[in-house]
KOLDODO-102913 format. One record per residue (C-alpha): x, y, z; residue in three letters; residue number from 0. Coordinates in steps of 0.1 Angstrom, whole numbers, plus 5000, padded with zeros to 4 digits. Each point is the difference from the previous one (the first is absolute). Layout:
# KOLDODO-102913
@east=X | north=Y | up=Z | res=ALA | n=NUM
...
This chain:
# KOLDODO-102913
@east=5086 | north=5062 | up=4710 | res=MET | n=0
@east=4999 | north=5017 | up=4966 | res=PHE | n=1
@east=4964 | north=4989 | up=4990 | res=VAL | n=2
@east=4993 | north=5015 | up=4968 | res=LYS | n=3
@east=4963 | north=5018 | up=4990 | res=VAL | n=4
@east=4975 | north=4970 | up=4987 | res=ASN | n=5
@east=5025 | north=4973 | up=5010 | res=ASP | n=6
@east=4981 | north=4972 | up=5018 | res=LYS | n=7
@east=5018 | north=4990 | up=5029 | res=VAL | n=8
@east=4995 | north=4969 | up=5019 | res=LYS | n=9
@east=4988 | north=5005 | up=5037 | res=VAL | n=10
@east=5026 | north=4985 | up=5018 | res=GLU | n=11
@east=5026 | north=5016 | up=4981 | res=ASP | n=12
@east=4986 | north=5036 | up=5012 | res=LEU | n=13
@east=4997 | north=4984 | up=5036 | res=ILE | n=14
@east=5038 | north=4993 | up=4999 | res=ARG | n=15
@east=5007 | north=5034 | up=4978 | res=GLY | n=16
@east=4986 | north=5020 | up=5034 | res=ILE | n=17
@east=5017 | north=4975 | up=5022 | res=ILE | n=18
@east=5032 | north=4998 | up=4987 | res=VAL | n=19
@east=5006 | north=5026 | up=4979 | res=GLN | n=20
@east=4976 | north=5031 | up=5016 | res=SER | n=21
@east=4986 | north=5008 | up=4972 | res=GLY | n=22
@east=4977 | north=5024 | up=4997 | res=ASN | n=23
@east=4987 | north=4995 | up=4969 | res=ASP | n=24
@east=4990 | north=4964 | up=5010 | res=ALA | n=25
@east=4983 | north=5015 | up=5028 | res=CYS | n=26
@east=4979 | north=5022 | up=4979 | res=ILE | n=27
@east=4987 | north=4973 | up=4977 | res=VAL | n=28
@east=4990 | north=4977 | up=5028 | res=LEU | n=29
@east=4980 | north=5027 | up=5020 | res=ALA | n=30
@east=4982 | north=5010 | up=4965 | res=GLU | n=31
@east=4990 | north=4959 | up=4994 | res=GLY | n=32
@east=4990 | north=5001 | up=5036 | res=LEU | n=33
@east=4981 | north=5030 | up=5002 | res=SER | n=34
@east=4999 | north=5014 | up=4969 | res=GLY | n=35
@east=5017 | north=5034 | up=5008 | res=SER | n=36
@east=5030 | north=5003 | up=5023 | res=GLU | n=37
@east=4979 | north=5025 | up=5020 | res=GLU | n=38
@east=4972 | north=4975 | up=5007 | res=LEU | n=39
@east=5027 | north=4974 | up=5010 | res=PHE | n=40
@east=5015 | north=5022 | up=5026 | res=SER | n=41
@east=4968 | north=5008 | up=5016 | res=GLU | n=42
@east=4990 | north=4962 | up=5000 | res=GLU | n=43
@east=5038 | north=4993 | up=5014 | res=LEU | n=44
@east=4994 | north=5026 | up=5030 | res=THR | n=45
@east=4967 | north=4981 | up=5012 | res=GLU | n=46
@east=5014 | north=4970 | up=4992 | res=LEU | n=47
@east=5030 | north=5010 | up=5023 | res=GLY | n=48
@east=4975 | north=5009 | up=5030 | res=LYS | n=49
@east=4981 | north=4969 | up=4996 | res=GLU | n=50
@east=5035 | north=4982 | up=5004 | res=ILE | n=51
@east=5012 | north=5019 | up=5032 | res=GLY | n=52
@east=5020 | north=5027 | up=4982 | res=LEU | n=53
@east=4994 | north=5031 | up=5024 | res=LYS | n=54
@east=5015 | north=5029 | up=4988 | res=ASN | n=55
@east=5004 | north=4990 | up=4961 | res=SER | n=56
@east=4987 | north=5020 | up=4971 | res=PHE | n=57
@east=5002 | north=4995 | up=4963 | res=PHE | n=58
@east=5000 | north=5026 | up=4973 | res=THR | n=59
@east=5022 | north=4980 | up=4975 | res=ASN | n=60
@east=5007 | north=4964 | up=4990 | res=SER | n=61
@east=5039 | north=5004 | up=4997 | res=THR | n=62
@east=5010 | north=5019 | up=5033 | res=GLY | n=63
@east=5006 | north=5034 | up=4978 | res=TRP | n=64
@east=5004 | north=5025 | up=5028 | res=PRO | n=65
@east=4969 | north=5017 | up=5005 | res=ASP | n=66
@east=4992 | north=5021 | up=5036 | res=PRO | n=67
@east=4971 | north=4980 | up=5005 | res=GLN | n=68
@east=5017 | north=4965 | up=4990 | res=HIS | n=69
@east=5010 | north=4991 | up=5033 | res=LEU | n=70
@east=5007 | north=4968 | up=5023 | res=MET | n=71
@east=5015 | north=4994 | up=5036 | res=THR | n=72
@east=5026 | north=4976 | up=5007 | res=LEU | n=73
@east=4976 | north=4979 | up=5015 | res=ASP | n=74
@east=4976 | north=4998 | up=4977 | res=ASP | n=75
@east=5033 | north=4988 | up=4980 | res=LEU | n=76
@east=5003 | north=4973 | up=5025 | res=LEU | n=77
@east=4963 | north=4988 | up=5000 | res=THR | n=78
@east=5002 | north=5000 | up=4962 | res=LEU | n=79
@east=5030 | north=4978 | up=4999 | res=SER | n=80
@east=4989 | north=4975 | up=5028 | res=ILE | n=81
@east=4966 | north=4994 | up=4976 | res=LYS | n=82
@east=5017 | north=4996 | up=4969 | res=THR | n=83
@east=5023 | north=4975 | up=5013 | res=ILE | n=84
@east=4972 | north=4981 | up=5021 | res=GLU | n=85
@east=4973 | north=5005 | up=4974 | res=ASP | n=86
@east=5015 | north=4990 | up=4967 | res=PHE | n=87
@east=5030 | north=4974 | up=5005 | res=PRO | n=88
@east=4990 | north=4991 | up=4965 | res=GLU | n=89
@east=5013 | north=5034 | up=4988 | res=LEU | n=90
@east=5027 | north=5012 | up=5022 | res=TYR | n=91
@east=5027 | north=4983 | up=4983 | res=HIS | n=92
@east=5003 | north=5027 | up=4974 | res=TYR | n=93
@east=5011 | north=5022 | up=5025 | res=TYR | n=94
@east=5031 | north=4978 | up=5007 | res=SER | n=95
@east=5011 | north=5002 | up=4957 | res=GLU | n=96
@east=5031 | north=5017 | up=4998 | res=LYS | n=97
@east=4995 | north=5011 | up=4963 | res=GLU | n=98
@east=4974 | north=5002 | up=4975 | res=PHE | n=99
@east=5007 | north=5003 | up=4961 | res=THR | n=100
@east=4969 | north=5015 | up=4979 | res=TYR | n=101
@east=5003 | north=5016 | up=4963 | res=SER | n=102
@east=5034 | north=4987 | up=5000 | res=GLY | n=103
@east=5011 | north=5023 | up=5029 | res=ILE | n=104
@east=5013 | north=4983 | up=5030 | res=LYS | n=105
@east=4993 | north=5019 | up=5035 | res=GLN | n=106
@east=5016 | north=4990 | up=5036 | res=LEU | n=107
@east=4975 | north=5002 | up=5031 | res=ASN | n=108
@east=5008 | north=5028 | up=5020 | res=ARG | n=109
@east=4998 | north=4982 | up=5031 | res=ASN | n=110
@east=5033 | north=5002 | up=5014 | res=PRO | n=111
@east=4999 | north=4970 | up=5028 | res=LEU | n=112
@east=4992 | north=4976 | up=4969 | res=LEU | n=113
@east=5039 | north=5003 | up=4990 | res=PHE | n=114
@east=5013 | north=4994 | up=5034 | res=THR | n=115
@east=5004 | north=4966 | up=5021 | res=GLU | n=116
@east=4967 | north=5012 | up=5022 | res=LEU | n=117
@east=4983 | north=4983 | up=4971 | res=ASN | n=118
@east=4970 | north=5024 | up=5000 | res=SER | n=119
@east=4970 | north=4989 | up=4986 | res=ASP | n=120
@east=4982 | north=5032 | up=4992 | res=GLY | n=121
@east=4983 | north=5026 | up=5003 | res=LEU | n=122
@east=5006 | north=5033 | up=4983 | res=LYS | n=123
@east=5019 | north=5032 | up=4996 | res=THR | n=124
@east=4986 | north=5038 | up=4995 | res=GLY | n=125
@east=5013 | north=5035 | up=4995 | res=HIS | n=126
@east=4988 | north=5034 | up=4995 | res=THR | n=127
@east=5017 | north=5032 | up=5004 | res=SER | n=128
@east=4980 | north=5009 | up=5031 | res=LEU | n=129
@east=5001 | north=4966 | up=5015 | res=GLY | n=130
@east=5031 | north=4991 | up=4990 | res=GLY | n=131
@east=5013 | north=4964 | up=4999 | res=TYR | n=132
@east=4978 | north=4975 | up=5016 | res=GLY | n=133
@east=4999 | north=4962 | up=4999 | res=LEU | n=134
@east=4979 | north=4973 | up=5016 | res=VAL | n=135
@east=5021 | north=4969 | up=5005 | res=ALA | n=136
@east=4994 | north=4968 | up=5015 | res=THR | n=137
@east=5022 | north=4970 | up=5011 | res=VAL | n=138
@east=4995 | north=4964 | up=5009 | res=MET | n=139
@east=5022 | north=4982 | up=5022 | res=LYS | n=140
@east=4998 | north=4968 | up=5021 | res=ASN | n=141
@east=4961 | north=5005 | up=4997 | res=LYS | n=142
@east=5001 | north=5037 | up=5014 | res=ARG | n=143
@east=4989 | north=5025 | up=4974 | res=ARG | n=144
@east=5012 | north=5033 | up=5006 | res=LEU | n=145
@east=4981 | north=5034 | up=4978 | res=ILE | n=146
@east=5018 | north=5033 | up=5000 | res=LEU | n=147
@east=4983 | north=5031 | up=4989 | res=VAL | n=148
@east=5026 | north=5029 | up=4993 | res=LEU | n=149
@east=4998 | north=5035 | up=4985 | res=ASN | n=150
@east=5015 | north=5031 | up=4996 | res=GLY | n=151
@east=5036 | north=4988 | up=4992 | res=LEU | n=152
@east=5019 | north=5026 | up=4976 | res=ASN | n=153
@east=5013 | north=4972 | up=4975 | res=SER | n=154
@east=4996 | north=4967 | up=4986 | res=SER | n=155
@east=5031 | north=4989 | up=5015 | res=LYS | n=156
@east=4993 | north=5012 | up=5034 | res=ASN | n=157
@east=4967 | north=4982 | up=4996 | res=ARG | n=158
@east=5019 | north=4970 | up=4999 | res=ALA | n=159
@east=5023 | north=5005 | up=5023 | res=ARG | n=160
@east=4974 | north=5007 | up=5028 | res=GLU | n=161
@east=4980 | north=4973 | up=4991 | res=ALA | n=162
@east=5023 | north=4976 | up=4998 | res=GLU | n=163
@east=5013 | north=5013 | up=5038 | res=ARG | n=164
@east=4963 | north=5000 | up=5014 | res=LEU | n=165
@east=4991 | north=4966 | up=4991 | res=ILE | n=166
@east=5031 | north=4987 | up=5015 | res=ARG | n=167
@east=4993 | north=5017 | up=5029 | res=ILE | n=168
@east=4965 | north=4986 | up=5003 | res=GLY | n=169
@east=5012 | north=4966 | up=4996 | res=PHE | n=170
@east=5038 | north=5005 | up=5025 | res=ASN | n=171
@east=4978 | north=5018 | up=5028 | res=GLN | n=172
@east=4964 | north=4991 | up=4999 | res=TYR | n=173
@east=4987 | north=4967 | up=5007 | res=GLU | n=174
@east=4962 | north=4986 | up=4997 | res=ASN | n=175
@east=4987 | north=4985 | up=5031 | res=LEU | n=176
@east=4971 | north=4976 | up=4993 | res=LYS | n=177
@east=4975 | north=4997 | up=5030 | res=ILE | n=178
@east=4973 | north=4980 | up=4992 | res=ALA | n=179
@east=4984 | north=4983 | up=4968 | res=ASP | n=180
@east=4969 | north=5017 | up=4981 | res=LYS | n=181
@east=4970 | north=4985 | up=5019 | res=ASN | n=182
@east=5020 | north=4980 | up=5028 | res=GLU | n=183
@east=4987 | north=4997 | up=5033 | res=LYS | n=184
@east=5012 | north=5026 | up=5027 | res=LEU | n=185
@east=4979 | north=4998 | up=5027 | res=LYS | n=186
@east=4969 | north=4987 | up=5016 | res=THR | n=187
@east=4979 | north=5028 | up=5015 | res=LEU | n=188
@east=4975 | north=4994 | up=5027 | res=ASN | n=189
@east=4962 | north=5011 | up=4985 | res=VAL | n=190
@east=4973 | north=5015 | up=5031 | res=TRP | n=191
@east=4965 | north=4988 | up=4995 | res=GLY | n=192
@east=5001 | north=4984 | up=4968 | res=GLY | n=193
@east=4988 | north=4970 | up=4984 | res=ASP | n=194
@east=5036 | north=4992 | up=4996 | res=LYS | n=195
@east=5024 | north=5006 | up=5032 | res=LYS | n=196
@east=5034 | north=5005 | up=4978 | res=SER | n=197
@east=5009 | north=5008 | up=4964 | res=VAL | n=198
@east=5036 | north=4994 | up=4983 | res=ASP | n=199
@east=5014 | north=5032 | up=4984 | res=ILE | n=200
@east=5028 | north=5005 | up=4972 | res=PHE | n=201
@east=5012 | north=5029 | up=4975 | res=SER | n=202
@east=4985 | north=4995 | up=4964 | res=LYS | n=203
@east=5038 | north=5009 | up=4988 | res=GLU | n=204
@east=5033 | north=4989 | up=5007 | res=GLU | n=205
@east=5008 | north=5019 | up=5036 | res=ILE | n=206
@east=5041 | north=5014 | up=4989 | res=SER | n=207
@east=5017 | north=5027 | up=5002 | res=ILE | n=208
@east=5034 | north=5015 | up=4983 | res=THR | n=209
@east=5022 | north=5018 | up=5028 | res=VAL | n=210
@east=5034 | north=5008 | up=5002 | res=PRO | n=211
@east=5023 | north=4971 | up=5012 | res=LYS | n=212
@east=5015 | north=5025 | up=5034 | res=ARG | n=213
@east=4960 | north=5004 | up=5011 | res=ILE | n=214
@east=4991 | north=4964 | up=4998 | res=LYS | n=215
@east=5001 | north=4991 | up=5039 | res=LYS | n=216
@east=4982 | north=5029 | up=5008 | res=ASN | n=217
@east=4972 | north=4989 | up=4984 | res=LEU | n=218
@east=4964 | north=4992 | up=5018 | res=SER | n=219
@east=4972 | north=4978 | up=4991 | res=TYR | n=220
@east=4964 | north=5000 | up=5016 | res=SER | n=221
@east=4966 | north=4997 | up=4993 | res=ILE | n=222
@east=4973 | north=5028 | up=5006 | res=LYS | n=223
@east=4966 | north=4991 | up=5004 | res=TYR | n=224
@east=4970 | north=5010 | up=5025 | res=GLN | n=225
@east=4995 | north=4968 | up=5025 | res=SER | n=226
@east=4979 | north=4980 | up=5005 | res=PRO | n=227
@east=4981 | north=5005 | up=4961 | res=ILE | n=228
@east=4971 | north=5010 | up=4999 | res=ILE | n=229
@east=4975 | north=4983 | up=4974 | res=PRO | n=230
@east=4987 | north=5006 | up=4977 | res=PRO | n=231
@east=5030 | north=4992 | up=4978 | res=ILE | n=232
@east=5001 | north=5003 | up=4965 | res=ASN | n=233
@east=5031 | north=4979 | up=4980 | res=SER | n=234
@east=5004 | north=5031 | up=4979 | res=ASP | n=235
@east=5004 | north=5023 | up=5025 | res=GLU | n=236
@east=5038 | north=5004 | up=5018 | res=PRO | n=237
@east=4999 | north=4991 | up=5038 | res=ILE | n=238
@east=5033 | north=5010 | up=5010 | res=GLY | n=239
@east=5036 | north=5013 | up=4987 | res=GLU | n=240
@east=5029 | north=4985 | up=4999 | res=PHE | n=241
@east=5033 | north=5027 | up=5012 | res=LEU | n=242
@east=5033 | north=5000 | up=4991 | res=ILE | n=243
@east=5020 | north=5025 | up=5019 | res=LYS | n=244
@east=5030 | north=5016 | up=5005 | res=LYS | n=245
@east=5004 | north=5010 | up=5037 | res=ASN | n=246
@east=4966 | north=5016 | up=5001 | res=LYS | n=247
@east=4998 | north=5014 | up=4969 | res=GLU | n=248
@east=4974 | north=4979 | up=4973 | res=ILE | n=249
@east=5020 | north=4990 | up=4965 | res=LEU | n=250
@east=4974 | north=4979 | up=4986 | res=LYS | n=251
@east=4964 | north=4989 | up=5009 | res=LYS | n=252
@east=4982 | north=4971 | up=4986 | res=PHE | n=253
@east=4961 | north=4994 | up=5004 | res=GLU | n=254
@east=4991 | north=4967 | up=5013 | res=LEU | n=255
@east=4967 | north=4979 | up=4996 | res=TYR | n=256
@east=4979 | north=4970 | up=5005 | res=THR | n=257
@east=4988 | north=4977 | up=4976 | res=ASN | n=258
@east=4968 | north=4990 | up=5024 | res=GLU | n=259
@east=4970 | north=5023 | up=5001 | res=ASN | n=260
@east=4982 | north=5002 | up=5037 | res=VAL | n=261
@east=4970 | north=5009 | up=5008 | res=GLY | n=262
@east=4983 | north=5009 | up=5039 | res=LYS | n=263
@east=4988 | north=4978 | up=5022 | res=ILE | n=264
@east=4962 | north=5006 | up=5005 | res=ASN | n=265
@east=4987 | north=5019 | up=5031 | res=PHE | n=266
@east=4995 | north=4968 | up=5020 | res=PHE | n=267
@east=5034 | north=4984 | up=5000 | res=GLN | n=268
@east=5013 | north=5032 | up=5004 | res=LYS | n=269
@east=4987 | north=5002 | up=5031 | res=ILE | n=270
@east=5011 | north=4966 | up=5012 | res=ILE | n=271
@east=5034 | north=5012 | up=4981 | res=HIS | n=272
@east=5003 | north=5027 | up=5025 | res=ASN | n=273
@east=4992 | north=4980 | up=5030 | res=PHE | n=274
@east=5024 | north=4976 | up=4994 | res=LYS | n=275
@east=5025 | north=5027 | up=4993 | res=TYR | n=276
@east=4992 | north=5015 | up=5037 | res=LEU | n=277
@east=5005 | north=4966 | up=5016 | res=LEU | n=278
@east=5031 | north=4986 | up=4977 | res=PHE | n=279
@east=5013 | north=5034 | up=4989 | res=GLY | n=280
@east=5023 | north=4995 | up=4968 | res=GLU | n=281
@east=5001 | north=4965 | up=5003 | res=SER | n=282
@east=4971 | north=4993 | up=4981 | res=LEU | n=283
@east=5017 | north=5018 | up=4967 | res=ILE | n=284
@east=5020 | north=4973 | up=4982 | res=SER | n=285
@east=5037 | north=5010 | up=4999 | res=LYS | n=286
@east=5025 | north=4980 | up=4974 | res=LYS | n=287
């Protein structure tokens, strides 16, 4: 972004210099300001990456400058993109800026999808001689967000063409299927030998999946659990799974919980409970 030595630069300008202009100088200024040195910043960034769920990322600089030890996987780039979008909504608008002028020099954002009818709202391009031309881009359309992670293209022109092609395929040939809301009751399970006869179960996250439209009719859904449920039951521990299958293949699964704690009945209650079961069978277990 053409920061001059001894200049005083607003942090906001440095952020825009990094995001919009891909300024190495802005990266180094922020790194040294945050950690004292770029080397220390890289170590702290690597540790932070582990904390937020990056599994195979190691940083040796703040800029992405080629280094045999400076590595990220496509999966980690996706994780980082989701964290950026969800955790920093007040800052995310910088990624959609098409241009930024600093020190009298105007530079355009290198994200090619910002300048198409797809109306991308982020995220970032990259290029090294070893990795080729890459892009992490996202498009929001009809309340559906697609994130593209792309690398290894041999030119910026091919990067732009391939990114647009894949995003269009994602919207045209794939569909988001929402099955249940977060915390929505899915089933009532019987409890054996507990101080409660049954518990309701739910997922702590929305149950949904993105699949090719052509396989939608081949999907099946099931809830897997041990029946009857044996106490003690802790509301923080999963007691079942919601499975989404294509034929016999599990495509996705979600852990299921109850919001109730269930304890064991005492010794004498258990004797009576077992005796009733011998007489009446499963009818003593409430069913809903």
